[in-house]
Backbone as XML, in Angstrom:
<?xml version="1.0"?>
<chain id="A" units="angstrom">
  <residue number="1" name="MET">
    <atom name="N" x="98.013" y="108.254" z="48.692"/>
    <atom name="CA" x="98.421" y="108.494" z="49.344"/>
    <atom name="C" x="97.115" y="107.890" z="50.426"/>
  </residue>
  <residue number="2" name="LEU">
    <atom name="N" x="97.834" y="106.926" z="51.226"/>
    <atom name="CA" x="97.111" y="105.944" z="52.203"/>
    <atom name="C" x="96.973" y="106.650" z="53.508"/>
  </residue>
  <residue number="3" name="HIS">
    <atom name="N" x="95.367" y="106.927" z="53.912"/>
    <atom name="CA" x="95.318" y="107.312" z="55.232"/>
    <atom name="C" x="95.027" y="107.046" z="56.451"/>
  </residue>
  <residue number="4" name="HIS">
    <atom name="N" x="95.724" y="107.216" z="57.538"/>
    <atom name="CA" x="95.222" y="105.880" z="58.540"/>
    <atom name="C" x="94.021" y="106.887" z="59.334"/>
  </residue>
  <residue number="5" name="MET">
    <atom name="N" x="93.487" y="105.943" z="59.455"/>
    <atom name="CA" x="91.881" y="106.433" z="60.465"/>
    <atom name="C" x="92.028" y="106.502" z="61.670"/>
  </residue>
  <residue number="6" name="GLU">
    <atom name="N" x="91.317" y="107.154" z="62.148"/>
    <atom name="CA" x="91.370" y="107.572" z="63.758"/>
    <atom name="C" x="90.421" y="106.852" z="63.876"/>
  </residue>
  <residue number="7" name="LEU">
    <atom name="N" x="90.802" y="106.545" z="65.468"/>
    <atom name="CA" x="90.440" y="105.315" z="66.619"/>
    <atom name="C" x="89.482" y="106.165" z="66.758"/>
  </residue>
  <residue number="8" name="MET">
    <atom name="N" x="87.915" y="106.326" z="67.201"/>
    <atom name="CA" x="86.885" y="107.371" z="67.649"/>
    <atom name="C" x="86.397" y="106.411" z="69.171"/>
  </residue>
  <residue number="9" name="CYS">
    <atom name="N" x="86.497" y="107.177" z="70.325"/>
    <atom name="CA" x="85.743" y="106.793" z="71.233"/>
    <atom name="C" x="84.272" y="106.965" z="71.411"/>
  </residue>
  <residue number="10" name="ARG">
    <atom name="N" x="83.795" y="105.334" z="71.665"/>
    <atom name="CA" x="82.818" y="105.354" z="71.228"/>
    <atom name="C" x="81.565" y="105.632" z="72.423"/>
  </residue>
  <residue number="11" name="ARG">
    <atom name="N" x="82.323" y="106.464" z="73.294"/>
    <atom name="CA" x="81.866" y="106.886" z="75.129"/>
    <atom name="C" x="81.641" y="109.219" z="74.285"/>
  </residue>
  <residue number="12" name="SER">
    <atom name="N" x="82.693" y="109.198" z="73.975"/>
    <atom name="CA" x="83.027" y="110.311" z="73.944"/>
    <atom name="C" x="83.180" y="111.292" z="72.379"/>
  </residue>
  <residue number="13" name="HIS">
    <atom name="N" x="82.943" y="110.618" z="71.473"/>
    <atom name="CA" x="82.978" y="110.605" z="70.217"/>
    <atom name="C" x="84.085" y="110.865" z="69.824"/>
  </residue>
  <residue number="14" name="ARG">
    <atom name="N" x="85.148" y="111.000" z="70.202"/>
    <atom name="CA" x="86.479" y="112.131" z="69.874"/>
    <atom name="C" x="87.556" y="111.356" z="69.907"/>
  </residue>
  <residue number="15" name="PRO">
    <atom name="N" x="88.363" y="111.396" z="69.181"/>
    <atom name="CA" x="89.655" y="110.746" z="68.461"/>
    <atom name="C" x="90.720" y="110.175" z="70.148"/>
  </residue>
  <residue number="16" name="VAL">
    <atom name="N" x="90.565" y="108.737" z="69.474"/>
    <atom name="CA" x="91.663" y="108.450" z="70.567"/>
    <atom name="C" x="93.649" y="108.463" z="70.262"/>
  </residue>
  <residue number="17" name="ARG">
    <atom name="N" x="94.097" y="109.286" z="71.369"/>
    <atom name="CA" x="95.381" y="109.231" z="70.605"/>
    <atom name="C" x="96.140" y="108.059" z="71.378"/>
  </residue>
  <residue number="18" name="VAL">
    <atom name="N" x="96.645" y="109.334" z="72.459"/>
    <atom name="CA" x="97.083" y="109.323" z="73.690"/>
    <atom name="C" x="97.187" y="107.699" z="74.268"/>
  </residue>
  <residue number="19" name="SER">
    <atom name="N" x="95.588" y="107.202" z="74.237"/>
    <atom name="CA" x="95.406" y="105.771" z="74.578"/>
    <atom name="C" x="95.904" y="104.729" z="73.530"/>
  </residue>
  <residue number="20" name="ALA">
    <atom name="N" x="95.304" y="104.411" z="72.031"/>
    <atom name="CA" x="95.379" y="104.434" z="71.571"/>
    <atom name="C" x="95.826" y="102.609" z="71.069"/>
  </residue>
  <residue number="21" name="ALA">
    <atom name="N" x="97.337" y="102.574" z="71.944"/>
    <atom name="CA" x="97.447" y="101.699" z="71.806"/>
    <atom name="C" x="96.659" y="100.277" z="72.906"/>
  </residue>
  <residue number="22" name="GLN">
    <atom name="N" x="96.431" y="100.204" z="73.381"/>
    <atom name="CA" x="94.798" y="99.871" z="74.652"/>
    <atom name="C" x="93.678" y="100.253" z="74.595"/>
  </residue>
  <residue number="23" name="PHE">
    <atom name="N" x="93.591" y="100.746" z="73.179"/>
    <atom name="CA" x="92.189" y="100.766" z="72.158"/>
    <atom name="C" x="91.357" y="99.644" z="73.197"/>
  </residue>
  <residue number="24" name="ASP">
    <atom name="N" x="91.689" y="98.451" z="72.396"/>
    <atom name="CA" x="90.371" y="97.097" z="72.417"/>
    <atom name="C" x="90.180" y="96.830" z="73.404"/>
  </residue>
  <residue number="25" name="VAL">
    <atom name="N" x="91.358" y="97.312" z="74.779"/>
    <atom name="CA" x="91.392" y="97.201" z="75.838"/>
    <atom name="C" x="90.303" y="97.904" z="76.629"/>
  </residue>
  <residue number="26" name="PHE">
    <atom name="N" x="90.350" y="99.694" z="76.705"/>
    <atom name="CA" x="89.899" y="100.026" z="77.251"/>
    <atom name="C" x="88.170" y="100.166" z="76.331"/>
  </residue>
  <residue number="27" name="GLU">
    <atom name="N" x="87.687" y="98.674" z="75.524"/>
    <atom name="CA" x="86.582" y="99.259" z="75.426"/>
    <atom name="C" x="85.880" y="100.007" z="74.560"/>
  </residue>
  <residue number="28" name="GLN">
    <atom name="N" x="87.677" y="100.198" z="73.278"/>
    <atom name="CA" x="87.330" y="101.149" z="71.771"/>
    <atom name="C" x="86.948" y="102.950" z="72.710"/>
  </residue>
  <residue number="29" name="MET">
    <atom name="N" x="87.322" y="102.901" z="73.661"/>
    <atom name="CA" x="87.254" y="104.340" z="74.808"/>
    <atom name="C" x="88.345" y="104.418" z="75.201"/>
  </residue>
  <residue number="30" name="HIS">
    <atom name="N" x="88.653" y="106.041" z="75.394"/>
    <atom name="CA" x="89.750" y="106.087" z="76.186"/>
    <atom name="C" x="89.928" y="106.038" z="77.605"/>
  </residue>
  <residue number="31" name="TYR">
    <atom name="N" x="90.604" y="106.167" z="77.993"/>
    <atom name="CA" x="91.033" y="105.665" z="79.679"/>
    <atom name="C" x="90.015" y="106.315" z="80.103"/>
  </residue>
  <residue number="32" name="VAL">
    <atom name="N" x="89.762" y="107.498" z="79.753"/>
    <atom name="CA" x="88.860" y="108.411" z="81.078"/>
    <atom name="C" x="87.298" y="107.839" z="81.048"/>
  </residue>
  <residue number="33" name="CYS">
    <atom name="N" x="87.132" y="107.424" z="79.763"/>
    <atom name="CA" x="85.553" y="107.338" z="79.329"/>
    <atom name="C" x="85.261" y="106.096" z="80.074"/>
  </residue>
  <residue number="34" name="PHE">
    <atom name="N" x="86.584" y="104.371" z="80.227"/>
    <atom name="CA" x="86.216" y="103.490" z="80.185"/>
    <atom name="C" x="86.407" y="103.733" z="82.210"/>
  </residue>
  <residue number="35" name="HIS">
    <atom name="N" x="87.258" y="104.877" z="82.479"/>
    <atom name="CA" x="87.171" y="103.943" z="84.117"/>
    <atom name="C" x="86.088" y="104.861" z="84.783"/>
  </residue>
  <residue number="36" name="TYR">
    <atom name="N" x="85.281" y="106.541" z="83.811"/>
    <atom name="CA" x="84.027" y="106.231" z="84.386"/>
    <atom name="C" x="82.885" y="105.999" z="84.478"/>
  </residue>
  <residue number="37" name="GLU">
    <atom name="N" x="83.065" y="105.080" z="82.752"/>
    <atom name="CA" x="82.266" y="104.017" z="82.790"/>
    <atom name="C" x="82.292" y="102.417" z="83.240"/>
  </residue>
  <residue number="38" name="PHE">
    <atom name="N" x="83.171" y="101.532" z="84.039"/>
    <atom name="CA" x="83.065" y="100.623" z="83.997"/>
    <atom name="C" x="84.021" y="100.568" z="85.937"/>
  </residue>
  <residue number="39" name="GLU">
    <atom name="N" x="84.741" y="101.809" z="86.373"/>
    <atom name="CA" x="85.550" y="101.619" z="87.578"/>
    <atom name="C" x="84.945" y="102.320" z="87.990"/>
  </residue>
  <residue number="40" name="HIS">
    <atom name="N" x="84.407" y="103.128" z="88.102"/>
    <atom name="CA" x="84.265" y="104.651" z="88.795"/>
    <atom name="C" x="82.682" y="104.695" z="90.043"/>
  </residue>
  <residue number="41" name="ASP">
    <atom name="N" x="81.897" y="103.001" z="89.351"/>
    <atom name="CA" x="80.775" y="102.844" z="89.465"/>
    <atom name="C" x="79.766" y="103.907" z="90.983"/>
  </residue>
  <residue number="42" name="ALA">
    <atom name="N" x="79.403" y="103.905" z="92.585"/>
    <atom name="CA" x="78.577" y="104.543" z="92.759"/>
    <atom name="C" x="79.294" y="106.012" z="93.145"/>
  </residue>
  <residue number="43" name="PHE">
    <atom name="N" x="80.871" y="106.708" z="93.002"/>
    <atom name="CA" x="81.252" y="107.794" z="92.988"/>
    <atom name="C" x="80.957" y="108.555" z="92.782"/>
  </residue>
  <residue number="44" name="ASP">
    <atom name="N" x="80.616" y="109.922" z="92.659"/>
    <atom name="CA" x="80.772" y="110.763" z="92.489"/>
    <atom name="C" x="81.464" y="111.303" z="91.233"/>
  </residue>
  <residue number="45" name="VAL">
    <atom name="N" x="81.491" y="111.350" z="89.672"/>
    <atom name="CA" x="82.848" y="111.922" z="89.580"/>
    <atom name="C" x="84.033" y="112.854" z="89.319"/>
  </residue>
  <residue number="46" name="ASP">
    <atom name="N" x="83.436" y="114.048" z="90.692"/>
    <atom name="CA" x="84.664" y="115.048" z="91.453"/>
    <atom name="C" x="85.209" y="114.405" z="91.947"/>
  </residue>
  <residue number="47" name="GLU">
    <atom name="N" x="85.171" y="112.676" z="93.212"/>
    <atom name="CA" x="85.308" y="112.305" z="94.235"/>
    <atom name="C" x="86.103" y="111.288" z="93.648"/>
  </residue>
  <residue number="48" name="GLU">
    <atom name="N" x="86.771" y="111.415" z="94.047"/>
    <atom name="CA" x="87.937" y="109.823" z="93.616"/>
    <atom name="C" x="87.888" y="108.794" z="94.562"/>
  </residue>
  <residue number="49" name="CYS">
    <atom name="N" x="88.101" y="107.722" z="93.648"/>
    <atom name="CA" x="87.552" y="106.425" z="94.058"/>
    <atom name="C" x="88.897" y="105.306" z="94.194"/>
  </residue>
  <residue number="50" name="SER">
    <atom name="N" x="88.630" y="104.330" z="94.467"/>
    <atom name="CA" x="89.587" y="103.397" z="95.011"/>
    <atom name="C" x="90.141" y="102.899" z="93.780"/>
  </residue>
  <residue number="51" name="ALA">
    <atom name="N" x="89.836" y="103.055" z="92.658"/>
    <atom name="CA" x="90.715" y="103.025" z="91.996"/>
    <atom name="C" x="92.077" y="103.330" z="91.166"/>
  </residue>
  <residue number="52" name="GLY">
    <atom name="N" x="93.007" y="102.572" z="91.044"/>
    <atom name="CA" x="94.475" y="103.492" z="90.981"/>
    <atom name="C" x="94.827" y="104.142" z="89.883"/>
  </residue>
  <residue number="53" name="GLY">
    <atom name="N" x="95.033" y="105.465" z="90.116"/>
    <atom name="CA" x="95.000" y="106.278" z="89.188"/>
    <atom name="C" x="93.440" y="106.859" z="88.873"/>
  </residue>
  <residue number="54" name="CYS">
    <atom name="N" x="92.171" y="107.204" z="89.072"/>
    <atom name="CA" x="91.465" y="108.029" z="88.673"/>
    <atom name="C" x="91.652" y="109.462" z="88.753"/>
  </residue>
  <residue number="55" name="PRO">
    <atom name="N" x="91.490" y="109.204" z="87.586"/>
    <atom name="CA" x="91.007" y="110.868" z="86.950"/>
    <atom name="C" x="90.509" y="111.905" z="87.741"/>
  </residue>
  <residue number="56" name="SER">
    <atom name="N" x="89.959" y="111.725" z="88.306"/>
    <atom name="CA" x="89.424" y="112.236" z="89.674"/>
    <atom name="C" x="90.038" y="112.854" z="90.969"/>
  </residue>
  <residue number="57" name="ALA">
    <atom name="N" x="91.534" y="112.033" z="90.977"/>
    <atom name="CA" x="92.091" y="112.014" z="92.551"/>
    <atom name="C" x="92.666" y="113.986" z="92.929"/>
  </residue>
  <residue number="58" name="THR">
    <atom name="N" x="91.925" y="114.000" z="93.799"/>
    <atom name="CA" x="92.940" y="115.885" z="94.111"/>
    <atom name="C" x="94.145" y="115.359" z="94.055"/>
  </residue>
  <residue number="59" name="ILE">
    <atom name="N" x="94.499" y="117.482" z="93.632"/>
    <atom name="CA" x="95.682" y="117.379" z="93.730"/>
    <atom name="C" x="96.461" y="117.396" z="95.141"/>
  </residue>
  <residue number="60" name="ALA">
    <atom name="N" x="96.035" y="118.352" z="95.965"/>
    <atom name="CA" x="95.890" y="117.844" z="97.798"/>
    <atom name="C" x="96.006" y="117.175" z="97.953"/>
  </residue>
  <residue number="61" name="THR">
    <atom name="N" x="95.652" y="115.612" z="97.399"/>
    <atom name="CA" x="95.436" y="114.377" z="98.213"/>
    <atom name="C" x="96.805" y="114.292" z="97.724"/>
  </residue>
  <residue number="62" name="GLY">
    <atom name="N" x="97.435" y="113.935" z="96.377"/>
    <atom name="CA" x="98.433" y="113.454" z="95.647"/>
    <atom name="C" x="99.832" y="114.462" z="95.668"/>
  </residue>
  <residue number="63" name="ARG">
    <atom name="N" x="99.680" y="115.643" z="95.890"/>
    <atom name="CA" x="100.214" y="116.459" z="97.050"/>
    <atom name="C" x="101.321" y="115.791" z="98.398"/>
  </residue>
  <residue number="64" name="GLY">
    <atom name="N" x="100.056" y="115.634" z="98.917"/>
    <atom name="CA" x="100.232" y="115.171" z="100.312"/>
    <atom name="C" x="100.738" y="113.925" z="100.142"/>
  </residue>
  <residue number="65" name="ILE">
    <atom name="N" x="100.137" y="112.948" z="99.172"/>
    <atom name="CA" x="101.410" y="111.994" z="99.649"/>
    <atom name="C" x="102.652" y="111.940" z="99.346"/>
  </residue>
  <residue number="66" name="VAL">
    <atom name="N" x="102.988" y="112.740" z="98.356"/>
    <atom name="CA" x="104.375" y="113.183" z="97.781"/>
    <atom name="C" x="104.943" y="113.812" z="98.660"/>
  </residue>
  <residue number="67" name="ILE">
    <atom name="N" x="104.277" y="114.606" z="99.548"/>
    <atom name="CA" x="105.338" y="115.358" z="100.268"/>
    <atom name="C" x="105.735" y="114.147" z="101.769"/>
  </residue>
  <residue number="68" name="GLY">
    <atom name="N" x="104.560" y="113.270" z="101.961"/>
    <atom name="CA" x="105.012" y="112.125" z="102.607"/>
    <atom name="C" x="106.004" y="111.605" z="102.437"/>
  </residue>
  <residue number="69" name="THR">
    <atom name="N" x="106.526" y="110.509" z="101.140"/>
    <atom name="CA" x="107.089" y="110.348" z="100.588"/>
    <atom name="C" x="108.349" y="110.465" z="100.747"/>
  </residue>
  <residue number="70" name="ALA">
    <atom name="N" x="108.423" y="112.280" z="100.054"/>
    <atom name="CA" x="109.712" y="112.544" z="99.688"/>
    <atom name="C" x="110.538" y="112.699" z="101.448"/>
  </residue>
  <residue number="71" name="ARG">
    <atom name="N" x="109.715" y="113.484" z="102.344"/>
    <atom name="CA" x="110.397" y="113.137" z="103.766"/>
    <atom name="C" x="111.049" y="112.096" z="104.115"/>
  </residue>
  <residue number="72" name="ALA">
    <atom name="N" x="109.527" y="110.761" z="104.055"/>
    <atom name="CA" x="109.592" y="109.660" z="104.071"/>
    <atom name="C" x="111.423" y="109.477" z="103.980"/>
  </residue>
  <residue number="73" name="LEU">
    <atom name="N" x="111.897" y="109.606" z="102.495"/>
    <atom name="CA" x="113.087" y="109.167" z="102.014"/>
    <atom name="C" x="114.374" y="110.116" z="102.627"/>
  </residue>
  <residue number="74" name="ALA">
    <atom name="N" x="113.845" y="110.967" z="103.155"/>
    <atom name="CA" x="114.787" y="112.168" z="103.542"/>
    <atom name="C" x="115.623" y="112.022" z="104.945"/>
  </residue>
  <residue number="75" name="ILE">
    <atom name="N" x="114.739" y="111.029" z="105.718"/>
    <atom name="CA" x="114.857" y="110.324" z="106.910"/>
    <atom name="C" x="115.718" y="108.824" z="106.695"/>
  </residue>
  <residue number="76" name="GLU">
    <atom name="N" x="115.203" y="108.065" z="105.492"/>
    <atom name="CA" x="115.602" y="107.130" z="105.345"/>
    <atom name="C" x="117.100" y="107.136" z="104.237"/>
  </residue>
  <residue number="77" name="SER">
    <atom name="N" x="117.428" y="108.053" z="103.908"/>
    <atom name="CA" x="118.910" y="108.824" z="103.651"/>
    <atom name="C" x="119.831" y="109.331" z="104.333"/>
  </residue>
  <residue number="78" name="ALA">
    <atom name="N" x="118.877" y="109.729" z="105.398"/>
    <atom name="CA" x="120.483" y="110.162" z="106.538"/>
    <atom name="C" x="120.590" y="109.345" z="107.455"/>
  </residue>
  <residue number="79" name="SER">
    <atom name="N" x="119.930" y="108.218" z="107.380"/>
    <atom name="CA" x="120.023" y="106.822" z="108.032"/>
    <atom name="C" x="121.171" y="106.259" z="107.612"/>
  </residue>
  <residue number="80" name="ASP">
    <atom name="N" x="121.499" y="106.694" z="106.283"/>
    <atom name="CA" x="122.110" y="105.684" z="105.536"/>
    <atom name="C" x="121.456" y="104.928" z="105.151"/>
  </residue>
  <residue number="81" name="ALA">
    <atom name="N" x="120.339" y="104.355" z="104.819"/>
    <atom name="CA" x="120.370" y="103.323" z="103.946"/>
    <atom name="C" x="120.949" y="102.740" z="102.722"/>
  </residue>
  <residue number="82" name="PRO">
    <atom name="N" x="120.989" y="101.415" z="102.407"/>
    <atom name="CA" x="121.651" y="101.217" z="101.424"/>
    <atom name="C" x="121.080" y="101.399" z="100.023"/>
  </residue>
  <residue number="83" name="TRP">
    <atom name="N" x="121.390" y="102.418" z="99.276"/>
    <atom name="CA" x="120.477" y="102.750" z="98.120"/>
    <atom name="C" x="121.553" y="102.529" z="96.721"/>
  </residue>
  <residue number="84" name="ALA">
    <atom name="N" x="120.921" y="102.101" z="95.722"/>
    <atom name="CA" x="121.757" y="102.283" z="95.210"/>
    <atom name="C" x="122.014" y="103.603" z="94.294"/>
  </residue>
  <residue number="85" name="ASN">
    <atom name="N" x="121.376" y="104.894" z="94.476"/>
    <atom name="CA" x="122.222" y="105.779" z="93.843"/>
    <atom name="C" x="121.929" y="106.415" z="95.024"/>
  </residue>
  <residue number="86" name="PRO">
    <atom name="N" x="123.330" y="106.853" z="96.167"/>
    <atom name="CA" x="123.317" y="106.952" z="97.344"/>
    <atom name="C" x="123.333" y="108.463" z="96.961"/>
  </residue>
  <residue number="87" name="THR">
    <atom name="N" x="124.391" y="109.551" z="96.494"/>
    <atom name="CA" x="124.432" y="110.374" z="96.186"/>
    <atom name="C" x="123.105" y="111.520" z="95.598"/>
  </residue>
  <residue number="88" name="VAL">
    <atom name="N" x="122.835" y="113.006" z="95.328"/>
    <atom name="CA" x="121.954" y="113.357" z="94.765"/>
    <atom name="C" x="122.035" y="112.890" z="93.635"/>
  </residue>
  <residue number="89" name="HIS">
    <atom name="N" x="123.262" y="113.612" z="92.752"/>
    <atom name="CA" x="123.329" y="113.468" z="91.297"/>
    <atom name="C" x="122.599" y="111.666" z="91.096"/>
  </residue>
  <residue number="90" name="GLU">
    <atom name="N" x="123.612" y="110.988" z="91.419"/>
    <atom name="CA" x="123.055" y="109.869" z="90.857"/>
    <atom name="C" x="121.437" y="109.526" z="91.130"/>
  </residue>
  <residue number="91" name="TYR">
    <atom name="N" x="120.796" y="110.611" z="91.994"/>
    <atom name="CA" x="119.510" y="110.206" z="92.393"/>
    <atom name="C" x="119.187" y="111.003" z="91.640"/>
  </residue>
  <residue number="92" name="LEU">
    <atom name="N" x="118.648" y="112.074" z="91.517"/>
    <atom name="CA" x="118.171" y="112.546" z="90.299"/>
    <atom name="C" x="118.413" y="111.913" z="88.529"/>
  </residue>
  <residue number="93" name="GLU">
    <atom name="N" x="119.389" y="111.371" z="89.190"/>
    <atom name="CA" x="119.649" y="110.554" z="86.791"/>
    <atom name="C" x="118.814" y="109.916" z="87.306"/>
  </residue>
  <residue number="94" name="ALA">
    <atom name="N" x="118.740" y="108.849" z="88.315"/>
    <atom name="CA" x="117.681" y="107.441" z="88.446"/>
    <atom name="C" x="116.746" y="108.071" z="88.328"/>
  </residue>
  <residue number="95" name="PHE">
    <atom name="N" x="115.829" y="108.750" z="89.085"/>
    <atom name="CA" x="114.982" y="109.590" z="89.018"/>
    <atom name="C" x="114.237" y="110.134" z="87.577"/>
  </residue>
  <residue number="96" name="ALA">
    <atom name="N" x="114.987" y="110.048" z="87.051"/>
    <atom name="CA" x="114.787" y="111.247" z="85.876"/>
    <atom name="C" x="114.773" y="109.836" z="84.389"/>
  </residue>
  <residue number="97" name="ARG">
    <atom name="N" x="115.530" y="109.115" z="84.563"/>
    <atom name="CA" x="115.657" y="107.766" z="83.935"/>
    <atom name="C" x="114.043" y="106.881" z="84.207"/>
  </residue>
  <residue number="98" name="TRP">
    <atom name="N" x="114.166" y="106.930" z="85.256"/>
    <atom name="CA" x="112.517" y="106.874" z="85.644"/>
    <atom name="C" x="111.508" y="107.371" z="84.902"/>
  </residue>
  <residue number="99" name="LEU">
    <atom name="N" x="111.478" y="108.260" z="85.422"/>
    <atom name="CA" x="110.315" y="108.605" z="84.642"/>
    <atom name="C" x="109.971" y="108.691" z="83.467"/>
  </residue>
  <residue number="100" name="GLU">
    <atom name="N" x="111.805" y="108.370" z="82.788"/>
    <atom name="CA" x="111.251" y="108.151" z="81.168"/>
    <atom name="C" x="110.084" y="106.947" z="80.992"/>
  </residue>
  <residue number="101" name="ASP">
    <atom name="N" x="111.203" y="105.943" z="81.536"/>
    <atom name="CA" x="110.585" y="104.545" z="81.385"/>
    <atom name="C" x="108.931" y="104.400" z="82.069"/>
  </residue>
  <residue number="102" name="SER">
    <atom name="N" x="108.537" y="104.923" z="83.015"/>
    <atom name="CA" x="107.533" y="104.520" z="83.730"/>
    <atom name="C" x="106.378" y="104.341" z="83.377"/>
  </residue>
  <residue number="103" name="ASP">
    <atom name="N" x="106.349" y="104.312" z="81.883"/>
    <atom name="CA" x="105.430" y="104.195" z="81.299"/>
    <atom name="C" x="104.873" y="102.480" z="81.219"/>
  </residue>
  <residue number="104" name="GLY">
    <atom name="N" x="106.631" y="102.283" z="80.859"/>
    <atom name="CA" x="106.775" y="100.575" z="80.815"/>
    <atom name="C" x="106.840" y="99.700" z="82.207"/>
  </residue>
  <residue number="105" name="TYR">
    <atom name="N" x="106.949" y="100.413" z="82.729"/>
    <atom name="CA" x="106.964" y="99.700" z="84.251"/>
    <atom name="C" x="105.896" y="99.758" z="84.773"/>
  </residue>
  <residue number="106" name="TYR">
    <atom name="N" x="104.886" y="100.872" z="84.530"/>
    <atom name="CA" x="103.246" y="100.145" z="84.845"/>
    <atom name="C" x="102.841" y="99.063" z="83.890"/>
  </residue>
  <residue number="107" name="ILE">
    <atom name="N" x="103.371" y="99.040" z="82.925"/>
    <atom name="CA" x="102.356" y="98.152" z="82.263"/>
    <atom name="C" x="103.261" y="96.591" z="81.954"/>
  </residue>
  <residue number="108" name="ASN">
    <atom name="N" x="104.098" y="96.674" z="83.209"/>
    <atom name="CA" x="105.185" y="95.221" z="83.354"/>
    <atom name="C" x="104.302" y="94.723" z="84.752"/>
  </residue>
  <residue number="109" name="GLN">
    <atom name="N" x="103.826" y="95.801" z="85.714"/>
    <atom name="CA" x="103.260" y="95.347" z="87.174"/>
    <atom name="C" x="102.030" y="95.275" z="86.464"/>
  </residue>
  <residue number="110" name="GLY">
    <atom name="N" x="100.962" y="95.267" z="85.514"/>
    <atom name="CA" x="99.893" y="94.871" z="84.906"/>
    <atom name="C" x="98.668" y="95.960" z="84.876"/>
  </residue>
  <residue number="111" name="ARG">
    <atom name="N" x="99.421" y="97.851" z="84.771"/>
    <atom name="CA" x="98.605" y="98.188" z="85.394"/>
    <atom name="C" x="98.647" y="99.628" z="84.768"/>
  </residue>
  <residue number="112" name="VAL">
    <atom name="N" x="97.352" y="100.241" z="84.861"/>
    <atom name="CA" x="97.442" y="101.493" z="83.656"/>
    <atom name="C" x="98.651" y="102.633" z="84.211"/>
  </residue>
  <residue number="113" name="PRO">
    <atom name="N" x="99.191" y="103.180" z="83.340"/>
    <atom name="CA" x="99.684" y="104.426" z="84.050"/>
    <atom name="C" x="99.039" y="105.456" z="84.442"/>
  </residue>
  <residue number="114" name="PRO">
    <atom name="N" x="99.207" y="105.779" z="85.734"/>
    <atom name="CA" x="97.980" y="106.673" z="86.331"/>
    <atom name="C" x="98.249" y="107.544" z="85.031"/>
  </residue>
  <residue number="115" name="GLY">
    <atom name="N" x="96.640" y="108.344" z="85.685"/>
    <atom name="CA" x="96.516" y="109.523" z="85.215"/>
    <atom name="C" x="97.240" y="110.866" z="85.568"/>
  </residue>
  <residue number="116" name="SER">
    <atom name="N" x="97.060" y="111.223" z="87.364"/>
    <atom name="CA" x="97.735" y="111.915" z="88.273"/>
    <atom name="C" x="99.289" y="111.408" z="88.236"/>
  </residue>
  <residue number="117" name="GLY">
    <atom name="N" x="99.539" y="112.985" z="87.721"/>
    <atom name="CA" x="101.129" y="113.426" z="87.665"/>
    <atom name="C" x="101.199" y="112.484" z="89.160"/>
  </residue>
  <residue number="118" name="TRP">
    <atom name="N" x="100.746" y="113.174" z="90.247"/>
    <atom name="CA" x="101.634" y="113.333" z="91.905"/>
    <atom name="C" x="101.584" y="111.222" z="91.654"/>
  </residue>
  <residue number="119" name="GLU">
    <atom name="N" x="100.691" y="110.849" z="90.970"/>
    <atom name="CA" x="101.169" y="109.247" z="91.930"/>
    <atom name="C" x="102.220" y="109.133" z="91.101"/>
  </residue>
  <residue number="120" name="VAL">
    <atom name="N" x="102.767" y="109.220" z="89.968"/>
    <atom name="CA" x="103.876" y="108.920" z="88.932"/>
    <atom name="C" x="105.180" y="109.749" z="89.756"/>
  </residue>
  <residue number="121" name="VAL">
    <atom name="N" x="104.617" y="110.934" z="90.184"/>
    <atom name="CA" x="106.572" y="111.488" z="90.572"/>
    <atom name="C" x="106.362" y="110.919" z="91.948"/>
  </residue>
  <residue number="122" name="ASN">
    <atom name="N" x="105.414" y="110.249" z="92.683"/>
    <atom name="CA" x="105.538" y="108.991" z="94.071"/>
    <atom name="C" x="106.242" y="108.762" z="93.932"/>
  </residue>
  <residue number="123" name="ASP">
    <atom name="N" x="105.717" y="107.287" z="92.878"/>
    <atom name="CA" x="105.750" y="105.777" z="92.433"/>
    <atom name="C" x="107.460" y="106.427" z="92.118"/>
  </residue>
  <residue number="124" name="GLY">
    <atom name="N" x="107.644" y="107.329" z="91.391"/>
    <atom name="CA" x="109.381" y="107.321" z="91.076"/>
    <atom name="C" x="110.579" y="108.204" z="92.206"/>
  </residue>
  <residue number="125" name="LEU">
    <atom name="N" x="109.725" y="108.454" z="93.038"/>
    <atom name="CA" x="110.432" y="108.976" z="94.299"/>
    <atom name="C" x="111.598" y="108.062" z="94.721"/>
  </residue>
  <residue number="126" name="ARG">
    <atom name="N" x="110.062" y="106.919" z="95.047"/>
    <atom name="CA" x="110.298" y="105.673" z="95.391"/>
    <atom name="C" x="111.640" y="104.731" z="94.759"/>
  </residue>
  <residue number="127" name="ALA">
    <atom name="N" x="111.326" y="104.650" z="93.536"/>
    <atom name="CA" x="111.964" y="103.956" z="92.421"/>
    <atom name="C" x="113.244" y="104.228" z="92.067"/>
  </residue>
  <residue number="128" name="ALA">
    <atom name="N" x="113.719" y="105.686" z="92.453"/>
    <atom name="CA" x="115.077" y="106.737" z="92.206"/>
    <atom name="C" x="115.887" y="105.718" z="93.203"/>
  </residue>
  <residue number="129" name="THR">
    <atom name="N" x="115.667" y="105.177" z="94.074"/>
    <atom name="CA" x="116.705" y="104.225" z="94.890"/>
    <atom name="C" x="117.352" y="103.228" z="94.625"/>
  </residue>
  <residue number="130" name="THR">
    <atom name="N" x="116.259" y="102.592" z="94.060"/>
    <atom name="CA" x="117.269" y="101.424" z="93.328"/>
    <atom name="C" x="117.659" y="101.500" z="92.315"/>
  </residue>
  <residue number="131" name="TYR">
    <atom name="N" x="116.990" y="102.495" z="90.910"/>
    <atom name="CA" x="116.922" y="102.067" z="89.901"/>
    <atom name="C" x="117.787" y="102.329" z="88.666"/>
  </residue>
  <residue number="132" name="GLU">
    <atom name="N" x="118.355" y="101.497" z="87.990"/>
    <atom name="CA" x="119.611" y="101.410" z="87.485"/>
    <atom name="C" x="118.924" y="102.053" z="85.583"/>
  </residue>
</chain>
């Protein structure tokens, strides 16, 4: 029986599973380890830095951004903005499809999928207005 060799993070010494496809891109580390090693710079580890998808992003900040986006979309919808998915049903279906495909969206944009679920939801709320 052939055993698959586990990829081990060179910083935490723990198996890399979720970001295994980007193991070499992240210099043989978990994304979080890579981020704190190379991108977080002079920031305290409990403080959000300027890198998109920072694992230290606060829930309150993310929640506030999502609330702002939802309110802006409500105003946009009430003004009959030309959305590809104008009914609630179509919009929610597009939102669900976009969330399922979101890793591909970020990869196509040359971005690492965010570690914050709030950031993904915020991007999805806006994307669902036109997603097919």
